[in-house]
Each structure stands twice: as structure tokens, then as C-alpha cells.
FIDO-166263 format. One record per residue (C-alpha): residue in one letter; x, z, y. Coordinates in nm, 4 decimals. Example, Ala and Ser with C-alpha at 12.3 -4.5 7.8 and 13.67 -1.06 7.14 Angstrom:
FIDO-166263
> A  1.2300  0.7800  -0.4500;
> S  1.3670  0.7140  -0.1060;
END
This chain:
FIDO-166263
> M  1.2718  -0.0667  -2.8609;
> K  1.1681  0.1713  -3.1315;
> N  1.3454  0.4445  -2.9656;
> R  1.1752  0.3816  -2.6362;
> I  0.8302  0.3786  -2.8049;
> L  0.9138  0.7240  -2.9533;
> I  1.0259  0.8601  -2.6244;
> I  0.7302  0.7312  -2.4330;
> T  0.4957  0.8757  -2.7029;
> L  0.6580  1.2163  -2.6709;
> F  0.6238  1.1944  -2.2976;
> M  0.2466  1.1346  -2.3278;
> A  0.2267  1.4327  -2.5533;
> L  0.3798  1.6357  -2.3054;
> G  0.1097  1.5956  -2.0680;
> F  0.1703  1.2943  -1.8561;
> V  -0.1621  1.1227  -1.9220;
> E  -0.3591  1.4587  -1.9376;
> H  -0.2381  1.5462  -1.5909;
> N  -0.3225  1.2157  -1.4322;
> L  -0.6803  1.3141  -1.5036;
> H  -0.6459  1.6604  -1.3675;
> G  -0.4638  1.5308  -1.0709;
> Q  -0.7634  1.3073  -0.9741;
> V  -1.0070  1.5995  -1.0185;
> A  -0.7841  1.8261  -0.7821;
> N  -0.8422  1.6003  -0.4791;
> K  -1.1607  1.7430  -0.3346;
> I  -1.3787  1.5583  -0.0823;
> D  -1.5103  1.7388  0.2171;
> R  -1.8858  1.7795  0.2512;
> T  -2.1248  1.8318  0.5403;
> Q  -2.3418  2.1470  0.5336;
> D  -2.6169  1.9441  0.3877;
> G  -2.4037  1.8220  0.0986;
> Q  -2.3059  1.4875  0.2080;
> L  -1.9937  1.3598  0.0956;
> L  -1.7351  1.2672  0.3658;
> G  -1.4006  1.0760  0.3027;
> L  -1.4217  0.7390  0.4757;
> G  -1.2772  0.8616  0.8017;
> T  -1.3769  0.9597  1.1654;
> H  -1.5499  0.7464  1.4012;
> Y  -1.4454  0.7046  1.7520;
> N  -1.5264  0.4938  2.0585;
> L  -1.2106  0.3788  2.2133;
> K  -1.2624  0.2988  2.5802;
> S  -1.0942  -0.0461  2.6380;
> T  -0.9971  -0.1603  2.9807;
> I  -0.8746  -0.5041  2.8369;
> L  -1.1979  -0.5828  2.6485;
> E  -1.4098  -0.4037  2.9223;
> E  -1.6078  -0.2223  2.6593;
> D  -1.6019  0.0794  2.4174;
> R  -1.4796  -0.0433  2.0895;
> P  -1.5785  0.1496  1.7845;
> I  -1.2981  0.2340  1.5358;
> V  -1.2871  0.4327  1.2072;
> I  -0.9737  0.6243  1.1195;
> S  -0.9198  0.7311  0.7783;
> L  -0.6289  0.9756  0.6992;
> P  -0.4687  1.0022  0.3624;
> I  -0.5106  1.2933  0.1363;
> G  -0.2681  1.5664  0.2298;
> Y  -0.2301  1.4534  0.5911;
> N  -0.3268  1.7889  0.7238;
> T  -0.0905  1.9975  0.5083;
> S  0.2147  1.7658  0.5574;
> K  0.4598  1.6921  0.8350;
> A  0.5074  1.3372  0.7122;
> N  0.4607  1.0121  0.9172;
> Y  0.2503  0.7305  0.7683;
> P  0.2401  0.3564  0.7704;
> V  -0.0802  0.2099  0.9275;
> L  -0.3165  -0.0516  0.7972;
> Y  -0.5199  -0.2068  1.0800;
> L  -0.8428  -0.3616  0.9189;
> L  -1.0365  -0.6241  1.1039;
> D  -1.4248  -0.6094  1.0400;
> G  -1.3499  -0.2511  0.9730;
> L  -1.7139  -0.1274  0.9421;
> Q  -1.7887  -0.4078  0.6931;
> N  -1.4682  -0.3306  0.4867;
> I  -1.3959  0.0264  0.5242;
> K  -1.5618  0.1625  0.2080;
> H  -1.4022  -0.0613  -0.0558;
> T  -1.0683  -0.0475  0.1355;
> V  -1.0319  0.3365  0.1496;
> G  -1.1309  0.3498  -0.2181;
> T  -0.8679  0.0935  -0.3092;
> V  -0.5991  0.2644  -0.1003;
> E  -0.6605  0.6035  -0.2602;
> L  -0.6478  0.4560  -0.6067;
> L  -0.3210  0.2740  -0.5537;
> T  -0.1746  0.5611  -0.3754;
> E  -0.2571  0.8099  -0.6877;
> S  -0.0841  0.5508  -0.9078;
> G  0.2233  0.5267  -0.6768;
> L  0.1802  0.1664  -0.6251;
> I  0.1572  0.2041  -0.2552;
> P  0.2733  0.4851  -0.0264;
> P  -0.0050  0.7086  0.1532;
> I  -0.1221  0.5198  0.4625;
> I  -0.3566  0.5649  0.7582;
> V  -0.6279  0.2985  0.7593;
> V  -0.7622  0.1921  1.1030;
> G  -1.1004  -0.0009  1.0749;
> I  -1.1815  -0.1934  1.3841;
> E  -1.5579  -0.2544  1.4151;
> S  -1.6565  -0.6218  1.5145;
> L  -1.8848  -0.6503  1.8072;
> D  -1.8560  -1.0166  1.8602;
> R  -1.6256  -1.1633  1.5876;
> T  -1.6531  -1.5154  1.6863;
> K  -1.5342  -1.4199  2.0371;
> D  -1.2571  -1.1737  1.9289;
> L  -1.1156  -1.3484  1.6157;
> T  -1.0894  -1.7072  1.7186;
> P  -0.7771  -1.8260  1.8899;
> S  -0.9304  -2.1033  2.0967;
> N  -1.2709  -2.2271  2.2279;
> A  -1.4615  -2.4422  1.9983;
> G  -1.5663  -2.7653  2.1724;
> Q  -1.8177  -3.0235  2.0980;
> N  -1.9038  -3.1300  1.7476;
> V  -1.6911  -2.8557  1.5935;
> Y  -1.8125  -2.7179  1.2563;
> G  -1.9992  -2.3981  1.3360;
> G  -2.0986  -2.5234  1.6825;
> T  -2.4636  -2.5981  1.7983;
> G  -2.5050  -2.9588  1.9058;
> N  -2.2580  -3.0646  2.1901;
> S  -2.2349  -2.7141  2.3280;
> G  -1.9751  -2.5807  2.0835;
> I  -1.9339  -2.1995  2.0517;
> P  -1.9184  -2.0823  2.4224;
> Q  -1.7783  -1.7241  2.3608;
> S  -1.5190  -1.8302  2.1167;
> G  -1.1467  -1.8144  2.2036;
> G  -1.1105  -1.4400  2.2700;
> A  -0.8116  -1.3898  2.0226;
> P  -0.5436  -1.3561  2.3048;
> K  -0.7357  -1.0885  2.4654;
> F  -0.8122  -0.9074  2.1450;
> L  -0.4548  -0.9346  2.0433;
> K  -0.3532  -0.7678  2.3728;
> F  -0.6143  -0.4831  2.2993;
> L  -0.4293  -0.4281  1.9766;
> S  -0.0825  -0.4232  2.1082;
> D  -0.1495  -0.2499  2.4462;
> E  -0.4309  -0.0002  2.3687;
> L  -0.5160  0.0393  1.9958;
> V  -0.1827  0.0700  1.8503;
> P  -0.0327  0.3031  2.1253;
> Y  -0.3502  0.5305  2.0996;
> V  -0.3029  0.5555  1.7032;
> D  0.0598  0.6189  1.7570;
> S  0.0349  0.8892  2.0124;
> N  -0.2593  1.0681  1.8311;
> Y  -0.1425  1.0586  1.4743;
> R  0.1934  1.0971  1.2832;
> T  0.2584  0.7230  1.2246;
> H  0.5554  0.5362  1.0750;
> P  0.6664  0.2243  1.2316;
> Y  0.5512  0.0115  0.9333;
> R  0.2274  -0.1644  1.0386;
> I  0.0003  -0.3871  0.8286;
> L  -0.2755  -0.6287  0.9649;
> E  -0.5575  -0.7308  0.7282;
> G  -0.8405  -0.9810  0.7872;
> H  -1.0923  -1.1819  0.6095;
> S  -1.2423  -1.5158  0.6976;
> L  -1.2337  -1.5304  1.0896;
> G  -1.0215  -1.1932  1.0556;
> G  -0.7939  -1.4168  0.8238;
> L  -0.7792  -1.6694  1.1029;
> F  -0.6893  -1.4042  1.3640;
> S  -0.4179  -1.2663  1.1265;
> V  -0.2541  -1.6226  1.0984;
> Y  -0.2836  -1.6351  1.4724;
> A  -0.1249  -1.2798  1.5249;
> L  0.1644  -1.3551  1.2689;
> M  0.2739  -1.6579  1.4792;
> E  0.1867  -1.5268  1.8191;
> S  0.3172  -1.1603  1.8212;
> K  0.6150  -1.1396  1.5782;
> D  0.6997  -0.7685  1.6566;
> L  0.3388  -0.6043  1.6264;
> F  0.3027  -0.6096  1.2604;
> D  0.5388  -0.5891  0.9635;
> A  0.3003  -0.7200  0.6877;
> F  -0.0205  -0.9088  0.6624;
> I  -0.3068  -0.9380  0.4059;
> I  -0.4670  -1.2771  0.5002;
> E  -0.7843  -1.3211  0.3006;
> A  -0.9736  -1.6477  0.2841;
> P  -0.8779  -1.7559  0.6360;
> A  -1.1090  -1.9796  0.8273;
> L  -0.8323  -2.2303  0.8980;
> W  -1.0732  -2.4905  0.9494;
> W  -1.1134  -2.3832  1.3074;
> N  -1.0657  -2.6469  1.5657;
> K  -0.9385  -2.9113  1.3093;
> E  -0.6916  -2.6736  1.1634;
> E  -0.4997  -2.6147  1.4795;
> M  -0.3181  -2.3074  1.3123;
> T  -0.1776  -2.5289  1.0516;
> E  -0.0486  -2.7732  1.3163;
> K  0.0933  -2.4735  1.5128;
> A  0.2571  -2.3509  1.2021;
> K  0.4735  -2.6718  1.1620;
> N  0.6744  -2.5980  1.4806;
> F  0.6628  -2.2166  1.4300;
> F  0.8011  -2.2043  1.0777;
> K  1.0478  -2.4887  1.1612;
> S  1.1812  -2.2814  1.4508;
> E  1.2183  -1.9517  1.2828;
> M  1.5488  -1.9030  1.0963;
> S  1.4717  -1.5594  1.0001;
> L  1.1413  -1.3765  0.9872;
> N  1.1332  -1.0245  0.8315;
> K  0.7673  -1.0145  0.7333;
> T  0.5768  -0.9771  0.4120;
> V  0.2582  -1.1926  0.3934;
> Y  -0.0134  -1.2159  0.1225;
> F  -0.2292  -1.5308  0.1388;
> G  -0.5206  -1.4739  -0.0960;
> I  -0.8601  -1.6416  -0.1669;
> G  -1.1306  -1.6541  -0.4310;
> G  -1.1109  -1.9244  -0.6795;
> G  -1.4843  -2.0037  -0.6256;
> D  -1.4375  -2.0246  -0.2447;
> G  -1.5626  -2.3591  -0.0906;
> W  -1.5321  -2.5991  0.1918;
> G  -1.3127  -2.5057  0.4825;
> M  -1.1147  -2.2374  0.2955;
> R  -0.9229  -2.3301  -0.0271;
> Q  -0.7712  -2.6715  0.0642;
> E  -0.7058  -2.5585  0.4239;
> L  -0.5288  -2.2556  0.2957;
> K  -0.3312  -2.4822  0.0710;
> R  -0.2266  -2.7077  0.3495;
> Y  -0.1043  -2.3934  0.5617;
> V  0.1044  -2.2669  0.2814;
> D  0.2529  -2.6066  0.2020;
> V  0.3964  -2.5936  0.5667;
> V  0.5480  -2.2420  0.4733;
> K  0.7057  -2.3770  0.1667;
> Q  0.8730  -2.6561  0.3500;
> N  1.0256  -2.4254  0.6028;
> T  1.0452  -2.0857  0.4644;
> P  1.2469  -1.8545  0.7084;
> K  1.5009  -1.6260  0.5636;
> N  1.3728  -1.2729  0.4858;
> F  1.0106  -1.4045  0.4771;
> Q  0.8426  -1.2629  0.1627;
> W  0.5194  -1.4334  0.0905;
> L  0.2654  -1.4984  -0.1992;
> H  -0.0281  -1.7387  -0.2133;
> E  -0.2781  -1.6889  -0.5015;
> E  -0.6337  -1.7809  -0.5969;
> V  -0.8103  -1.4959  -0.7664;
> G  -1.0755  -1.5496  -1.0398;
> D  -1.3862  -1.7402  -0.9597;
> E  -1.5132  -1.5229  -0.6781;
> G  -1.6733  -1.6773  -0.3875;
> H  -1.6019  -1.6113  -0.0159;
> M  -1.7443  -1.2751  0.0377;
> A  -1.7064  -1.1171  -0.3214;
> S  -1.3381  -1.1949  -0.3265;
> R  -1.2533  -0.9183  -0.0543;
> L  -1.2125  -0.6281  -0.2910;
> L  -0.9664  -0.8137  -0.5285;
> L  -0.7801  -0.9719  -0.2351;
> N  -0.7415  -0.6258  -0.0754;
> Y  -0.6152  -0.4624  -0.4105;
> N  -0.3843  -0.7527  -0.4921;
> G  -0.2526  -0.7847  -0.1268;
> L  -0.1620  -0.4111  -0.0989;
> K  0.0227  -0.4252  -0.4388;
> F  0.2192  -0.7330  -0.3281;
> L  0.3175  -0.5749  0.0171;
> F  0.4579  -0.2784  -0.1550;
> S  0.5934  -0.4489  -0.4802;
> D  0.9446  -0.3384  -0.3875;
> L  0.8304  0.0211  -0.4983;
> K  0.8905  -0.1080  -0.8550;
> I  1.2202  -0.0866  -0.9972;
> H  1.4078  -0.4045  -0.9969;
> E  1.6260  -0.5290  -1.2799;
> E  1.9445  -0.5340  -1.0733;
> L  1.8963  -0.1574  -1.0218;
> I  1.8558  -0.1231  -1.3901;
> D  2.1433  -0.3370  -1.5005;
> N  2.3917  -0.1795  -1.2596;
> F  2.2575  0.1687  -1.2657;
> S  2.4407  0.4706  -1.1212;
> A  2.3114  0.7814  -0.9810;
> K  2.4439  0.7023  -0.6347;
> S  2.2910  0.3510  -0.6185;
> F  1.9627  0.4854  -0.7621;
> L  1.9360  0.7678  -0.4963;
> T  2.0340  0.5270  -0.2255;
> A  1.7572  0.2998  -0.3287;
> E  1.5012  0.6026  -0.3147;
> E  1.6240  0.6839  0.0392;
> Q  1.6003  0.3283  0.1551;
> L  1.2314  0.3130  0.0417;
> K  1.1562  0.6338  0.2329;
> Y  1.3154  0.5001  0.5446;
> K  1.1072  0.1790  0.5120;
> Y  0.7687  0.3292  0.4292;
> G  0.7985  0.7105  0.5235;
> D  0.9095  1.0155  0.3410;
> L  0.6171  1.0227  0.0891;
> A  0.7120  0.6827  -0.0394;
> R  0.7475  0.7002  -0.4198;
> R  0.7631  0.4658  -0.7210;
> P  0.4936  0.4445  -0.9784;
> A  0.5447  0.7270  -1.2284;
> E  0.5636  0.4818  -1.5148;
> E  0.8577  0.3041  -1.3416;
> Y  1.0639  0.6225  -1.3386;
> F  0.9880  0.6877  -1.6831;
> N  1.0770  0.3456  -1.8058;
> L  1.4121  0.3753  -1.6400;
> V  1.4611  0.7132  -1.7981;
> S  1.3917  0.5616  -2.1483;
> I  1.6335  0.2746  -2.0851;
> L  1.9232  0.5155  -1.9736;
> I  1.8533  0.7364  -2.2798;
> E  1.8921  0.4418  -2.5101;
> K  2.2106  0.3781  -2.3461;
> G  2.3307  0.7283  -2.3829;
> N  2.3166  0.8081  -2.0119;
> D  2.1560  1.1401  -2.0278;
> L  2.3064  1.2484  -1.6921;
> G  2.1623  0.9408  -1.5373;
> A  1.8283  0.9959  -1.6806;
> I  1.8370  1.3393  -1.5465;
> S  1.8857  1.2181  -1.1805;
> V  1.5879  0.9798  -1.2163;
> L  1.3645  1.2544  -1.3596;
> K  1.4642  1.4880  -1.0782;
> S  1.3369  1.2341  -0.8219;
> A  1.0269  1.1610  -1.0350;
> S  0.9374  1.5376  -1.0577;
> E  1.0041  1.5684  -0.6765;
> A  0.7625  1.2670  -0.6169;
> Y  0.5018  1.3717  -0.8678;
> P  0.5257  1.7589  -0.8407;
> M  0.2151  1.8135  -1.0384;
> Y  0.3140  1.5887  -1.3396;
> I  0.4000  1.8670  -1.6005;
> G  0.5215  1.5908  -1.8493;
> L  0.8121  1.5061  -1.6226;
> L  0.9097  1.8655  -1.5829;
> T  0.8938  1.9302  -1.9581;
> Y  1.1011  1.6188  -2.0348;
> L  1.3547  1.7205  -1.7718;
> A  1.3941  2.0649  -1.9087;
> K  1.4649  1.9207  -2.2529;
> L  1.7371  1.6994  -2.0975;
> Y  1.8907  1.9868  -1.9237;
> E  1.9127  2.1701  -2.2654;
> K  2.0567  1.8719  -2.4364;
> T  2.3318  1.8533  -2.1826;
> N  2.4036  2.2325  -2.2102;
> Q  2.2534  2.3193  -1.8704;
> N  2.0125  2.6037  -2.0102;
> D  1.9840  2.7898  -1.6832;
> K  1.8373  2.4674  -1.5136;
> A  1.6188  2.4193  -1.8210;
> I  1.4776  2.7655  -1.7816;
> D  1.4005  2.7128  -1.4184;
> T  1.2339  2.3850  -1.4931;
> Y  1.0123  2.5367  -1.7591;
> L  0.9267  2.8270  -1.5193;
> L  0.8184  2.5638  -1.2556;
> G  0.6107  2.3887  -1.5228;
> V  0.4334  2.7310  -1.5808;
> K  0.3494  2.7401  -1.2250;
> V  0.2055  2.3863  -1.2259;
> S  0.0148  2.4513  -1.5445;
> K  -0.1408  2.7660  -1.3830;
> Q  -0.2258  2.5640  -1.0625;
> Y  -0.3940  2.2854  -1.2345;
> K  -0.5434  2.4647  -1.5363;
> L  -0.3594  2.2644  -1.7846;
> G  -0.3384  2.5457  -2.0349;
> Q  0.0246  2.4892  -2.1436;
> E  0.1637  2.8134  -2.0047;
> D  0.1993  2.9877  -2.3433;
> D  0.3909  2.6869  -2.4937;
> L  0.6133  2.6770  -2.2065;
> Q  0.6893  3.0366  -2.2064;
> I  0.7880  3.0036  -2.5835;
> E  1.0587  2.7447  -2.4610;
> I  1.1783  2.9943  -2.1915;
> D  1.2005  3.2987  -2.4413;
> R  1.3844  3.0796  -2.6874;
> L  1.6544  2.9738  -2.4254;
> R  1.7010  3.3096  -2.2948;
> K  1.7589  3.4380  -2.6369;
> V  2.0291  3.1737  -2.6889;
> Q  2.1849  3.2935  -2.3700;
> D  2.1992  3.6540  -2.4834;
END
């Protein structure tokens, strides 16, 4: 453990922390001519034959989209206008940290959420209704789901470089719709962030439907986050518990899920935390699991890296700390060549992190690969110049020293 702490301290000194700060500064936000900052996305009106209206959507592309050829997973965000600001900010933060891959966010503006997001018509004496008339416009979820599957998703796929991995996120009535979509259209979305769902709807009919649904599904390859604020009230917390109890009793094979109550936030205030926690859970397999550490080989590690890229797109990467923790473990075990394999992947995933390059160069020298060490230091000089890190002279000293050894 002491050796690992020393290695980590050395790594920090080599510029890992410093460059995290510089990396954030480097991502500029476009401005309008009068100085207004952009960055939330582009607003469109999508003409829908199914909904018989123009539906406003906001499409937010990840940083680097226009300079890459990669395909990106897509997050479809219900109540998009209400939630786009905090969601885009959270996505960018988690992407920078390597906790999620870069993704496209599609915010779907609500025009009549009681119509679009409810799976059935609310009849007489139903909570939320007025007198005996119920909620006349409710029950439009089947049509709204068809709009997503037949119009919106094809539009996004045909106009942007999308990866097949799709996420649906919804809060409150949006959470209710997400539960409905999970059970009604199994092939449309791969993952769900279901926040404080209004499962009270029509006497908890979604929970009743779940009893047959989960019992009949032998295998369900989905990842689902069920989250709610610890301060949420009637109609939400207990109803969600009853739904997840059904999941517990008949959990299908390959169904990855988590239910948690977050802090003491109420119904509306919990959205930011639930979005953050939900995204981290969906992509939690980006962290390095114990099995890969315990049975490490360069081949198994590189295979696991390729599997992540196949699942989430070519720009998927692990958090930088995960790579480095694995490197420190391998060095403790005397597996310098294995550590080099990990550092090579890490430096490709984070090409701007000079600390990774410097440490890789030192390992190359330690294993008598001086040519590769020099090439890696030269790349470090280029990175230092590009991001104004001021380490060119120190790196050049190392290059000159190694060249003298070769002579």
C-alpha cells in the first residue's frame, strides 16, 4: 500500500492533476455575435404525423462531435426544456471525468405532458382528476411511444452519427412513461433513468402490469436506475418501493438495476442528483472490476477495452483514475510490461494528460525500451506546448539524457 501511495504521489507530481484543470479550460463554448454563450444545443421543430403537431426538440451534441468521425449513444430526455440545462452540464462533467462516454442528448419538449406521458385514461375519482370527469386528455402514452419509435429516433439516427445504445430518462410523469416504455417496447431503449415515477397513476396499474411482465421475462438485457429523493412524499416513495419489490421477486437474467433514495430532497429538487447518479450507474461497467485485476493479462485487458467500445462507441474510456490504480497494482506485483499495456490505452484515451505520457516513458526506460521512451517524451513536449503546461524544458532534458545513453 505504501508503494502505491508513492506511485500515485509521483503521478500527481508529473502533471495529472494540473492537466485536469487545463483540460477544462481548453473546451471553449461558442458565442453569438453579441456575446451570448451557447452550448445547450440546437432547437428544432419536428413535424409529427403521429402526434399531428410540430414537436419542439433540443439536440445537444458532445464536445468534439464536429471534429470526430465517431458514433455516439443517445440520451432521450423527457420534459426536455425543463431538464436540459442541468442534464447537459452533468453529462459534460461526467464525460470529462471518464465516468460516462460522450453522448448526444435529445430533449423532448412537453406540450401536454398529462396527455403524452400517461399510459391510460384517468377515470372518475382518480387522484389528479377534477370531480367525476377525471382527466379527459390523459392516456396518450401509446401514441407518444409510437412517435418516439417511428419518427423521433429515426430522425435522430438519420441526421446524426448515433451508436445503437439508447437511454430514456424521465421524471415524475416522465418516470411513469419510462416504466411504461420499459414494459411495452423492449427493443427501443437499452437503458432507463427513472426518477420519482408517478406510479400512483390509476391505482398503480403499472405495478400490477409488472407482476406479469417480469414473471414472463426469462432474460431482459437492460440497465435501469430507479431513483427518488428521500424527502419525496405521497404517491411516490412507497409506490416505487412496491414496484421494485415486484422486480426483486422476479428479476430476469441480464437485468441490471438499482433502486435508491437520495438525500432528503423533495420531488422537484431531486432531479439533478438523480440524473447524476443514474448516469453513473448506467455506465458503471466503465470501472475496472476485480476479476480483471485478479486475472490480469494484457490480452484480457485489451479485449475488455474493445468490448466497452463496441457497447458504447469508439470514444468510450474508463476514468483516468481507474487506469492508474490498475497500473499501480501491476507495478506492485512486478508486472511492468502489463502496466505499459494499461498506460498505452490510458494515454490514447486521454491524449492530453501529460502525466500518463511521462509515466509511460519512465516505464519504457525501466524495461530497456529507450527508443519508445524518447518517442513518448517527444509526444509529451507536443502536448505541453498545445495546452501551455510549461513542461517542455523538463521533458527535453529527459530526451537529451536518453539520447546520450544511446550514443
